[in-house]
N, C-alpha and C positions, 0 to 999 in steps of 0.2 A: 607145612613148610612156613616158616615166618620170613618175611622180607622186610628188612628195615629201611625206611626211606623210599620205597619204591613199590610199584604194583607189579605182581606177576599174574598173568593170565595163561593158563595151561590149555593147550588143545589136544592133550593126550586122551584119547577116549577110554583107556584102560586105568586112568588115574582115579582112585577112590577118594580123593580129598574133597569133601563138600561139592559133590557134583551138582550141576543143574540138570536134573533128570527128566528126560522126555517120558510121557506116560506109555508110549509104544515101545516095547522092549528091543525091537529090532532097530530103532533109530539110533544114529550116533549122537553122542552128547558131549558137551565141552564143559570145562570147570574153570572156576576162578580161585586162585589161592587167596589166603588171608592177607589183608593189607594193614600195616602199621605205619601211621605218620609218626615215626620215631627216629629222630636224628641224633647222633652222637657228635663228638667233636670234629669228626671228618667233615660235617656241614656247619655246625654251630661255630667252629673256630676259624672258619675261613670266611672272611668278611663278604667278598664278592658273592659267594655262593648263599650265605645266610641272608644277605640283602635281597637276593633274587626271589626268595620265597616269602610270601606274604600270607597273613592270617586275616581272617574276617569273621566278626560276630555280629548278629542282628537281633532286632527286637520285634519284627513282625509289623511295625507301623511305619517303616522307612528309615528309622535310625540305625546306625551301625558304629562299630569301632573296628579299626584295622591298623595294620603295621607290618613290619618285617620281624623275622626271627631275630636279627641282630638288634632290633630296637631303634635303629636310625630312621629318621623321618626322611623318606625319599620322594614322597608325593604330598600334595596339598591335601590330599585325601587320607592322610594318616593321622590318627588321633584316637584317644580313649573314649571320646563321647561326641559323635555327631547326633544331636537330637533332632528329630522330625518334629518341628513345632507346628506345622500344619499337614498332619499325616495324610499321604506318605511323603510329603514334600516339606519345604521349609527346612531343609537339613542344615544345621548350624553347629559349628564347632564350638564346644564349650570347654572341655578338658583335653589338652593336647597330649600331655605325657607326664610321667613321673620319673624323675631322675633319682635313682636309689643309690646309696652308699651304705655299706654295713661296716661295723667295727667288731672284730672278733680276734681273740687268741686262744679260745678254748677254755678259758677259765674266767678271766676278768675283762668284760667288754670295754671298760673305760681305759685300760691299758693296752688294748690290742692294736692290731694293724688296721688300716682303712682299705676297704676293697670297693671300687666303683663298679657298679653292674650295669651301667648305662652306656650308650654310644651317642655321640653327636658329630655330625659332619658340618663344618664350617665353611664360610665363603671361599676361603683360600684352598679348599679341597682337603684339609687335614681332618682327621678323625680323633677326637680327644673327648673323654678317655677311651679305653678299649675294653668296655665292659664284656664284650663277647669272649674274651680271654678266660673269663670264669664261668661261662655257659657250658655246662657239662652235657646237657640233654635239652631237646625240645620235642614235644609230642602233642598230638590232639587227643582230647577225650570228647568224643563226638565232634562238636565244632568248637569246644573250648580249648584255647591254646594253653600249654602248660610249659613254663621254663624251669629248669632245675640248675641252680648255680652251686658250684663247688667252691667253697671258702675255706682253705686249709682242709680240715677234717670234717667240716660241716656241709650240710646239703640244705639249701633253701628253695622252696618250690613257690612259683608265682602263677596264678591263674587269672584269666580275664573272660568274663561272660557278661551277658545282658540279661535282664528280666523281660520275659515275653510281655509285649504290650505296653511297655513303659520306657520312657527315655532315661534308663538307669543302667549304669555300668558298675560292675564289681571288679576290683582288683585285690585279690587275696594273696597273702604271703603265709607260707607254713614252714616252720624250722622242722625238718623231718629227720635231721641227724646232727648232732653236735655233743661235745663234752663239756658245754658250759652255755651261758647265756650268749646272745648275739644282739647287738645294738643295731637297728635298721633305722635309716634317716632318708626321707625323700623330698625333693623339691617338687612341687606341683606347679605345671605351667598351664596357663588358661588362655582362652582367646574369645572372640565373639565375632564370627564372620560366616557368611554363606560359603558352603563347602566348596564351591568353585574358585574362590578368591584366596588371596593371601593378605597378610597384615604386615604393615611397616610401622615402626614405633611412632606413636601419636600422642595427643594430649588427653587420652583417656583417663578418668579418675575412677578408682576402684572403691566402690562402697562395700565395706566388709561388716557383717553383723554376726556376732557370735550367736549360735544356736545350739541346742542341745546335740551333743555328739559332734560338733563341728562348726563349719562356717557357712555362712550365706554370702556369695560373691556376685556383685552386680556391676556391671561396666558402663551403664548408662540408665537413665530413668525408664527408657523404653525397652531395654534388653531384659530377656528373661533370665532370672537369676540361676546361678549354679549352686547347688547344695553340695559341699564337699564334706562328707561325714566319715566317721570311723567308729568301729565297735571298741577300739582301745588305744589308738594312737593319740599322742598329744599333738595339737595342731596350733601353729602360731602364724598369724597373717604376716605377709610380706608384700612388698611392691617394687619390682625392679625388672625392667625390660632386658631380656637376653636377645641379643641381635644376630643377624646373619647366620641362621640355619640354612644350609644349603640343600635344596630339594633335587637330588641327583636325577631322578628318573624325569621330573618336569624339565630339567635342562637338556636331557637327551631327547625329549619330545619337542624341543625347540620353543617351549613357552617363554614369555617375556618376563614373568615374575617367577624366579627361580630360588629367591631367598625369601626367608620370612623371619619376623620377630615375634616372640611370645612373652607373655608377662609371668614372672615368677611371683606367684600369689600367696603361696602357703608353704610352711615348713612343717613336715610330720616327723615325729619320732617315736619309737617304741622299743622295748627290750623284750626279746622272745627268748623263752627256754625251750629246750627240746620237746617237740610235740605241740607246741603253742602256735597259734596263727593270729593274724591281724588282717583286716579287711578295710579297704577304702571304697566308699561308695560315692560315685559322682551321679548327680541326678538333676533333672529340671523340676523335681517335685520335692516338696519338704517332707512328705511321708513315706519315703523310701524304706524298705524293710532292712533294718539294721542286723538281722540275724543271718549272717553269711551262710551258715550251715543249712538252714531251711530254704534260703534263696538258691544255693547251689543244687539242693536236693530237688527243688521245684524245676530248675533248668534240666537236670538230667532226667527227671520224670516226664518232662515235656517231650524231650527227644526220643526217650524210650517208647512213648505212646505213638509217636510218628512212625517209627519203625514197626511196631506192633500193628498199626493200621494198615501199613503197606503189606506186612507179612501175611495178613489175614486173606489177601487176594491169592496167594500162591501156595501149592501143596508142599513145595520143598523149601527149605531154609534159604533165605535170601543170602547170596554171597556177599561178603564184606564190602566190595566196591560198590554193589548195588545198594547196601544199607547206607554207605556214606553218601551216595547220590540222592537218597531219600532225604537225609538231613540237609544236603545242599540245596534241594528243591524247595524246601521250607523257607530258605532264606529270601527267596524272591516274592512269596506270597504275602501281601501286605494288606492292611485295612486301607479303605478309601471310602470314608463316611459320605453319604449323599443325603439329599432332602427325603428321598424314599426309603432309604436304608442306613441307619447310623452304623451298622456292622457290614457295610459293603466291602468287597474285596476287589483288589487288582493285583498286577504282577509287575515288579520292577524289572526292567530289561537287563540291567546288569550293574555290577558294583566295580568302580566306585561312583561314576558320574551319570548314569542314566536314570530317568524317571520311568513312570510306567507309560509304555508306548502300546498303541492298539495292536499293531502288527505283530510285535514280539509277544504280546499277551496271548494272542489267539494261536500262534504257533506253538508257543510253549505249554498252553493250558493242558492238553492231553498228557504230556509227559510229566508235568509237574504235579498234576492233581489226580488224574484218572488212573495212572499206573501206580499211584501211592495211596489209593484208597480215600482220597479226600474230595468226594463227590459234591459234599455240601459247599466247600469252597469254590469248586468249579461252577456250580450253580449260581453262586453269589456273584462271581466275576461276570458271568454272562448276563445276569440281570443289571449289574451296575452299568455295563456297556450299553445295554439296551436303552437306558435313560439318556444317553448321550447322542443316539442316532440322530442325524440331522441331514436332510436331503439325501436319505439313503446311505449315509456313510457314518462309520464310527470314527472317533478321534484317532489322528496319528499319535499324537502324544498329548499329555498334560504338562504344561510348561512348569518349571520350578517356580517362577514368579507369576502370580495372576492366576485367574480362574478360567480364562478363555481357552478351551481346548483347540488344537490345531487339526485341520482335516486334510492335509496334503498327503493323502495316500490312496492308491487305487486298489491295493491288494488287502489291507487290513480288514475291510468289511467282507470280502470274500473268504478270508481265513475265518472270520466270525462265524459264517454259515457252516464251515467245515468243523469248527470247534463245538458247534451245537450238535451236529451229527456224531461226533465222537462221544460227546457227553451222553446222547440218547442211546447210542449202541452200548456204552458201558453201564447204564443205569435202567434203561427202559422207562424213563420218567416222561410219560406222555403229558402230564400236567404242565410241565415247563415248557414242552414244545407248544402246546396249545396257548400258553401265555405269550411266547415270543412270536408265534407264527404271524400275527398281523404286522409285527415289525419286519420280519423277513419278507413278507410279500411287498411292503413298501420299498424295501431294499432293491428287489428285482425290477420293480416298476421304475424307480428313480434311474436304475442303470440302463434300462431299455430306452427311456426318452431322453436321458441325458442329465448329468449333475455338474458338480464343480469341476474345474480344470480340464474342460473338454472331454470328460469321461462320457462315453455314449455307445450304444450298440449299433454297428453298421448293419443296416437292413439287408444289404447285399449277401453278406456272408455270416451274420449272426455274431460276428466277433466284436469284442470290446476294443474300442480305440481309447486312448488316454494320453493326456499330456499337452502342455503348451510351453511356449519359451519361458525359460527362467524358473520352472517349478519341477521339483523332483517328487515322483510319485511311487516309485517301486522300492523294493527293499535296498536297491543300489541307489542310495539317496543322497550322496555327497554333493554339497554346494558350496563353492567358495566364492564368496561375495555373490556376483551375479552369474558366475559360471557354474552350470550343472555339469558335473564330470561325466556321468552316464545318463544323459537325459531320457533315452530309450522312448521317445515320442513316437506314437504309432499303435501298433497291436503287439504288446510283449508276450512271448510264448508262455511264460508261467501265469500271466494274468488271465489268459484265456483257457488254460487248463483249469485254473480256479473257477472261472465263469461257468465252464462246461460241468464241473464238478458241483458247483452251486445249484444249477438247474436240475441235475440229476437227483441231488438231495431234496430240493423243493418237491419234485415229484413224488418222492417217497414220503415227504412230511405231510403232503396234501392227502395222500391216502390214509395216513394215521389220524389226522385230525378231521376227515370226512369231507375235504374240499376236492375240487376237480383237478385231477393231475394232469389231465390232457394238454392244457397250454404249456406247461413245463416240459413234458415229454416232447412235444413237436418242436419247441425251441431248442431243447437239447440235441435233437436230431440234426437241426439246421446247423448248429454250432459245431457238431462233430464233423459234418461234411465240409464246412468252411475251415476246420482245423487242419485239413489235408493240405492247405496252402502252405503250411510251415515246413513241411517236409522238402529238403533239398536233396535229391537223389545223388547229385554229384559229390556232396560233402558226406553223405551217410548220416546225417543228423539234422536237426531242425534249425531254421533261422532263429535268431534271438529275437527279433523284432520285424513285423511285416509293416509295409506301407508307411514307413518313415518319411521324414523330409527328404532323405537322401536315398530312398528306395528301402530295399530289404537289407537288414543287418545279419551277415553270416557269421559273426563272432561266436567262437566256441566258448560258451559259458555253461554253468551248472543249471541254469534256470529251467531248461527243457526236461529236467528229470521229474518235475512235478506232474508233467503229463503222464508219467508212469507210476509215480509213488502215491499219488492220491487215489482214493477209492474207485473213482470212475476214470478210465483212460480213454481219451479220443483216438489213440494210436493203435494200429494193428501190431501183432506180437512181433513181426520181423523188424519193424521200425523200432519198437521198444528195445529189442536186443541191440540193434545197432547203435542206438543212443548210448545204452549202458556201456558198451564196449568202448565207444569213442571217448566218453567221459573217463572211464577207468584209465585209458591210455595217456590222456593229456592233463587231466584236472586232478586225479586222485593223489593224495599224500597220506602219510601215516597219521596226520593230525586233522584231516578234514579235506575239503576240495578247494582248489584254487578258483577264483572268481573270474579268471581268464586264462586261456591257453597260453603257455610260454612261447608258443610259435607265433603268436600275435605281435605285431610290431609295437603296440602300445603296451605290452606286458611290463609290469614293474614287480620285481621279485623280492624287494626289501621294504618294509614298512618302517620308516624312521625319518628323522629330520624335523623340521618345523611343520606346523600344522598343515600348510599347503602341500609340502611333499608327502606327508602322511595321507592327507585326504586324496591326493592324486593316486596313491597306491591302493587305497581302501578297497576298491572294487575292481582293480585292474591287475589282479594277480595275487593279492593277499588271500591266505587260506582261511577259511571260515569253518570252525569246529562243527557248528550246527548242520552243516550240509552233509555230513556223513549220515544223517538220519534219511533224508530222501534218496541218497544214493543206496543205502542198505536195503531200503524198502523196494526200490526199483530193481536192484539185483535179485532180491527174493522173488519178486514177481515174475521176473524173466527166467531165472535159473531154478527156482523152487529148491534151493539148497540152503537151509537156515544156517548151517554151520559155517559154510563158506561166507555167506553174506555177512554174519555177525564178525567174522574174522577181520573184516576191513575196518571194524570200529575199535577192536581191542587195543591198538597202539594208543588211543586217546585216553585210556584209563591210566596210563603212566603220568599223565599230566595231573592226576589227583594229588601227586606228591611234588608238584612243581608249580611255580608261578602264584596261583591262588590255591593255598593248601586245602585239600577237601573238596575242591569245586573244579569245574572246567571253565577255561578262559574263553575269551571272545575270538581272537584272530592269531594267526601265526604267519611268519615270513612265507612267501611263496617259493623262495629258494631254500634248499638244505642249508643248515640243519633244521629249518622250519621253527625258529626261535619264537616263543610266545610273546604276543604283544597285546595291546589293547587292555580291555577290562580283565581283571583276574578272576571274575566269576560272572558268567553270562547265562541267563535264563534258558535261552533255547539251545544252548550247547548241552547243559545239564539235561533238559527236557527230552531232547532227542536221543541221547543215550539211553535214558530210561525207556522211552517209547519203543525203540528198536530192540532192546533187550526183551520187552515183553512180546513184541511182535515175532521175533525169531523163536522165542520160547514156545509160543502158542502154535507156531508153524511146525516146529520140531515134534510137538505132541499130537499133531493132528494125523489121522490115519492116511490122509492123502498126501502127506509130505513125502518128497523125494530126497533121499540122501545124496 
């Protein structure tokens, strides 16, 4: 069955279409139907819908290109080349867009009609011209967006992709059908700014140098030049500010700077005959490959290798949605060179605006790398972060500007221990475990005696305390000026689930490396006993925080799920089941879990408005896609029914064809219809879908699985 523009996931056990088959013949199985990101005029011709869907291509070093199907700029993060000048950060807008116009009458291009193929929204809200009226089709080839324009009886295709490992974007045009030549002209708009900012017309002077096959464009002596090249187009320098592009999504998000100006820096022209193509190359390097055929073949081969690497782990063909998630996973794995390893790796938390965060990296690592066969990348990430461990903590994030990491996190380091466990379980790599073991012992010691931000182990119950006024330490980390919205000072429930898990892992690690496991076993037993304090019999679930400034916090949040979903649980089975049922009743949605129960007086069901309003809602009811992972794992542990457990995640696959095409976004409104918000592509959202798919498949294939 083909499904255009959406994802269909079937639960019919008799469906013979590309089943995900369990090895045990008596087990139920479930199937996923093929997915095509393929939209016709029903999407492309309706501007609000075409603008809602965004595409993303990346280069593996932090750079990216992104935009809407319609071609309008709706975010400050839309552009054809955001170069990572200090990989994986230093992301700088170099080429904003190409505004294309074609001249065609089917016989003589010079006497034909003009057809604008682009859209711009201006400060007064008007859209001029309406190039989407000529957009016949939009689809993805892997991660490559492809537009097909219908101009009278001609069809013109446009593709955008990036070269892996280089700040280079290719924009290719191919005349696939016509009865005569077609003249294509394009205005190239450039900029030079940090990707978080916007530009207003100023006194920049453009230095233009003709180079072979194009132009070298530089906006200041200190600016990195943009090389605008083409394999056959004529290129003429220009200099004209175009003002008042309206960024509609930024306006919705309550940003102060919702308009931007760009420089019309070059005019391109070419005449194409049927079957011919022309490519524009935008690069921060003078030696970009001008052969678009080999460049695109390399891109496609790279993506095919990613899928093949993942496929090698599984006996049955990967379902199309899973293959797409494998490609989406690659977009987050980036280079982070260090003094010890020029090829070090890290993980971008989300596009468009996140850098690499320690917490997100460690949560996402198993799904992005281990379920896709990229164990070398996983090892590199673990080694990279080991170099930044300080006072027993890994960094919370690496800032966009500057080299000093920030360490305001209590959970990232504990997730690091779990990521090492997951890596070792997948690879059996004792050598890396021995290499990192001294770092791990220091981590435990620092947490016992105390480290930054009042993080320490309470000797009375063995539980970790964390937090001080004005600092956000858990994943619920919004801070508005000096106000921490969800401070969670005290003993958070998931932090201590992670602490118990870390100690159990350390006991297992110690035995592998030949160390004494007894201290870790004894401490884990103490923490398990102390963890019983979290249980609230009257509520039927756990407190969210113990021993806070105002006592215990009984808010119903998803955090307690980690006490069930992690490999080692400190809770008895009856309590585990009660928690899963309570979370399912109050927090579960088709797109993930709410961050707070709607029954809570402080619940906010809509994520919108200015930054303060959005930040207030961020962890007070907003749905998070990644939380479907711990819910499915917890449900699987409690009920031992992989088909039912995975069914809770299947609605999220529909989002592959919405918001961020081919990926899974960050958050959704807490209230129906659960509109997607936030980042269009989020690492841990993609990772957790991959992880629980693998986990439920393994459970279904196990002889002990219960249908």
